[in-house]
C-alpha positions in Angstrom: -1.4 25.0 13.6 -0.2 22.1 15.7 -3.9 21.2 16.3 -4.6 21.1 12.6 -1.5 18.9 12.0 -2.5 16.6 14.9 -6.1 16.3 13.6 -4.8 15.5 10.1 -2.5 12.8 11.4 -5.4 11.3 13.5 -7.7 11.2 10.4 -5.0 9.6 8.3 -4.3 7.0 11.0 -8.0 6.1 11.3 -8.3 5.8 7.5 -5.2 3.7 7.1 -5.5 1.6 10.2 -9.2 1.1 10.5 -10.8 1.5 7.1 -8.0 0.0 5.0 -6.5 -2.2 7.6 -3.0 -1.2 6.5 -1.5 -2.0 9.9 -1.9 -5.7 9.0 0.3 -5.2 6.0 3.4 -4.9 8.1 2.9 -7.8 10.5 5.6 -10.5 10.5 5.4 -12.6 7.3 3.3 -9.9 5.7 0.2 -12.1 5.2 -2.0 -9.1 4.3 0.5 -7.8 1.8 0.5 -11.1 0.1 -3.3 -11.1 0.0 -3.4 -7.6 -1.4 -0.9 -8.5 -4.1 -3.0 -11.5 -5.0 -6.1 -9.3 -5.2 -4.2 -6.7 -7.3 -3.2 -9.5 -9.7 -6.8 -10.8 -10.0 -8.0 -7.2 -10.7 -5.4 -6.8 -13.4 -6.5 -10.2 -14.9 -10.1 -9.3 -14.9 -10.1 -5.6 -15.9 -6.7 -5.0 -17.6 -5.6 -8.3 -19.1 -3.5 -6.7 -21.9 -1.6 -4.7 -19.3 -1.1 -7.7 -17.1 0.3 -9.7 -20.1 2.6 -6.8 -20.9 3.9 -6.7 -17.4 4.5 -10.5 -17.5 6.3 -10.2 -20.8 8.7 -7.6 -19.5 9.2 -9.5 -16.3 7.3 -7.2 -13.9 5.6 -9.2 -11.3 2.5 -7.8 -9.6 4.1 -8.0 -6.2 6.7 -5.4 -7.3 4.0 -3.0 -8.4 1.6 -3.5 -5.5 4.2 -3.6 -2.7 5.8 -0.4 -3.9 2.4 1.3 -4.0 1.7 0.3 -0.4 5.2 1.5 0.7 4.5 4.9 -1.0 1.1 5.1 0.7 2.8 4.5 4.0 5.4 7.2 3.3 2.6 9.7 2.5 0.6 8.7 5.6 3.2 9.5 8.2 4.9 12.8 8.9 8.1 13.4 6.9 10.3 13.7 10.0 9.3 10.2 11.0 10.4 8.5 7.8 14.0 8.0 8.7 12.9 6.1 11.8 10.6 3.8 9.7 
């Protein structure tokens, strides 16, 4: 079982770190997070403009939505017993 858990962790790590470059989200100043928030806002503008306008009307900025999604992704990517240390 430990081998399966370890292999699963390694796969998640490779996906998040290499394919999605999520390690860069947490660097000082969070430049990649800012870039991803900008990209998210542009995608909303292009594909879901009514939803973007609604979010703006109610005062929900895209950085709130996108950053929370990335934090959730991080929480699911690491083992639960590591979360208190993060």
